[in-house]
C-alpha positions as MATLAB code, in Angstrom:
seq = 'MAKHIGPVCKLCRREGEKLFLKGERCYTPKCAFEKRAFAPGQHGKTGSRGSATRTGRESDYARQLRAKQRARRVYGILERQFRRYYETSQTRRGLTGLNLLQILESRLDNVVYRLGFASSRAHARLLVTHGHFMVNSRRTDVPSMILKEGDTVEVREGSRSLAYFKEMGDLAEKRTSPAWLGRDIKKMSGSIARLPERAEIDGNLNEQLIVEYYSR';
ca = [
      47.289   55.465  176.365;
      47.770   51.681  176.222;
      50.939   50.301  177.758;
      52.518   47.115  179.057;
      51.707   46.791  182.773;
      53.312   43.410  183.530;
      56.811   42.715  184.921;
      59.250   44.115  182.351;
      62.041   41.782  183.471;
      60.043   38.917  181.960;
      60.343   40.651  178.585;
      64.149   40.560  178.819;
      64.075   36.919  179.853;
      61.796   36.051  176.938;
      64.189   37.673  174.463;
      67.200   36.016  176.065;
      69.083   39.278  176.556;
      69.030   42.443  178.604;
      66.872   45.137  177.039;
      67.720   47.637  179.818;
      64.066   48.474  180.417;
      64.650   49.516  184.042;
      67.544   51.870  183.493;
      70.277   51.835  186.155;
      68.817   48.795  187.934;
      69.735   46.655  184.929;
      73.422   47.314  185.651;
      73.202   46.026  189.244;
      73.049   42.511  190.760;
      69.382   43.208  191.557;
      68.505   42.724  187.894;
      66.215   39.689  187.579;
      67.960   38.633  184.367;
      71.160   37.984  186.332;
      69.335   35.458  188.512;
      67.068   33.861  185.910;
      68.520   34.174  182.432;
      65.949   31.875  180.865;
      62.501   32.380  179.345;
      59.564   32.674  181.787;
      57.000   29.885  182.052;
      57.143   26.189  182.838;
      59.187   25.425  179.701;
      61.583   28.330  180.233;
      64.655   26.306  181.161;
      64.109   23.697  178.457;
      63.091   26.100  175.673;
      59.739   26.868  174.090;
      58.372   23.989  172.033;
      56.735   26.316  169.536;
      59.837   28.258  168.514;
      61.896   25.427  166.999;
      61.426   22.623  164.533;
      61.973   18.940  165.325;
      65.621   19.334  164.357;
      66.013   21.967  167.080;
      66.560   24.784  164.571;
      64.548   27.952  164.904;
      62.180   28.553  161.979;
      62.368   31.655  159.775;
      59.018   32.829  161.131;
      60.219   32.461  164.731;
      63.341   34.534  164.009;
      61.266   37.221  162.293;
      58.765   37.304  165.143;
      61.467   37.555  167.785;
      63.158   40.431  165.918;
      59.866   42.315  165.745;
      59.017   41.638  169.394;
      62.494   42.674  170.533;
      62.185   46.052  168.778;
      58.688   46.592  170.175;
      59.839   45.887  173.698;
      62.985   47.992  173.494;
      60.941   51.054  172.523;
      57.886   50.157  174.638;
      55.369   50.150  171.783;
      52.277   47.995  171.343;
      51.574   46.047  168.152;
      49.010   48.322  166.492;
      51.188   51.409  166.771;
      54.300   49.502  165.717;
      52.535   48.325  162.574;
      51.511   51.912  161.795;
      55.143   52.971  162.044;
      56.082   50.192  159.636;
      53.416   51.309  157.144;
      54.684   54.888  157.411;
      58.260   53.742  156.814;
      57.141   52.103  153.559;
      55.946   55.451  152.193;
      59.288   57.169  152.776;
      62.223   57.141  150.413;
      65.085   54.814  151.208;
      65.287   51.483  153.007;
      62.085   50.532  154.801;
      63.935   48.944  157.736;
      66.163   51.962  158.345;
      63.181   54.305  157.974;
      61.380   52.314  160.673;
      64.283   52.539  163.110;
      64.635   56.271  162.460;
      60.953   56.773  163.231;
      61.327   54.864  166.497;
      64.413   56.872  167.444;
      62.614   60.129  166.638;
      59.851   59.581  169.199;
      59.857   62.253  171.902;
      60.208   59.774  174.766;
      63.217   58.140  173.084;
      64.845   61.520  172.413;
      64.427   62.505  176.075;
      66.053   59.200  177.043;
      68.880   59.561  174.510;
      69.614   63.068  175.792;
      70.185   61.569  179.241;
      67.239   63.362  180.818;
      65.644   60.071  181.947;
      67.049   56.747  183.176;
      64.948   54.636  180.776;
      62.394   55.046  178.013;
      59.601   54.182  180.444;
      60.847   56.915  182.781;
      61.010   59.333  179.841;
      57.394   58.519  178.899;
      56.314   59.280  182.449;
      58.098   62.631  182.506;
      56.647   63.638  179.133;
      53.131   62.502  180.079;
      53.316   64.714  183.185;
      54.050   67.710  180.972;
      57.638   68.445  182.076;
      58.965   69.002  178.540;
      58.425   71.496  175.750;
      58.942   70.931  172.032;
      59.718   74.040  169.973;
      58.679   76.174  172.988;
      55.278   74.505  173.270;
      54.355   72.242  176.174;
      53.471   68.695  175.191;
      52.423   65.532  177.001;
      52.528   63.145  174.013;
      55.450   60.662  174.304;
      54.800   59.308  170.789;
      55.309   62.675  169.075;
      57.684   62.208  166.122;
      60.355   64.906  166.045;
      61.998   66.274  162.925;
      65.379   67.732  162.097;
      65.717   71.124  163.770;
      63.148   70.484  166.515;
      64.164   71.486  170.045;
      63.318   69.824  173.361;
      63.680   71.506  176.730;
      62.531   71.127  180.319;
      59.557   73.347  181.086;
      60.421   76.403  183.165;
      57.907   75.475  185.856;
      59.500   72.037  186.278;
      63.103   73.154  186.721;
      62.628   73.850  190.441;
      61.690   70.212  191.114;
      64.279   68.104  192.946;
      64.695   65.642  190.080;
      65.516   68.303  187.498;
      67.896   70.081  189.878;
      69.934   66.876  189.986;
      69.350   65.942  186.354;
      72.489   67.723  185.138;
      74.767   65.477  187.169;
      72.920   62.371  185.977;
      72.973   63.451  182.320;
      76.724   64.142  182.355;
      77.365   60.473  183.122;
      75.702   59.461  179.853;
      76.956   60.162  176.350;
      74.480   61.773  173.986;
      74.508   60.442  170.376;
      76.028   62.591  167.640;
      72.697   63.112  165.879;
      71.439   65.065  168.896;
      72.638   68.403  170.202;
      72.584   68.767  173.993;
      73.000   71.651  176.424;
      72.881   70.263  179.957;
      73.041   73.661  181.659;
      70.020   74.884  179.705;
      68.307   71.477  180.103;
      67.651   71.364  176.391;
      68.468   69.418  173.261;
      67.843   69.489  169.534;
      67.581   67.139  166.556;
      70.648   67.860  164.429;
      69.784   65.141  161.893;
      68.257   61.700  161.621;
      70.414   58.921  163.093;
      72.505   56.706  160.848;
      72.221   52.923  161.125;
      75.510   52.605  163.011;
      74.138   54.938  165.703;
      71.144   52.720  166.452;
      71.092   49.571  168.605;
      73.002   46.878  166.734;
      70.951   44.089  168.347;
      67.898   45.161  166.349;
      67.468   43.358  163.029;
      65.302   45.570  160.825;
      65.568   43.202  157.843;
      63.837   40.425  159.775;
      61.124   42.884  160.819;
      60.529   43.807  157.184;
      60.372   40.121  156.275;
      57.840   39.520  159.065;
      55.427   42.176  157.800;
      56.019   41.210  154.164;
      54.728   37.661  154.608;
];
């Protein structure tokens, strides 16, 4: 499975905002973004020459590209797979942009993260890849699995004796689970009650710009 293997803090710095890719660390003074809140590279402090016109205004293409890259990095998805999600969203009824965000939110690794069973999406991918979760009572190790309304997710019985999952309940209680998910911390399980509405998805994501980018 292809994945980003470079420093993830550089991704936040490139987007000019915290993407919370390292979970709890992003809320501490150790976060690299707190120390260097500018884009990486030799032109980081002065701004990238390729992202703005001579008047200093960012071009439409640059804004569209940044919106697409931000969404990719938030969910930890590479370009080819992200484009496939966009093409799938076009075939569904409704708004293409909202369909895309709902697909991204419905990924198994994101659902595990939203349920509070992992500190970040990258952590959730690792747990799923190691086979610690079951979907509809079947063990799976595919983080990109798209879940549907009514699907259930639970920690595998053989994994519940591990130290992390023994403490997971206390960690999960500190985080609020979104309304579109049902969660039972004691049973270490959750379910998809419905697809998320736009207001329940990250407001910093601009799906309209993403649609414009792929519609060029």
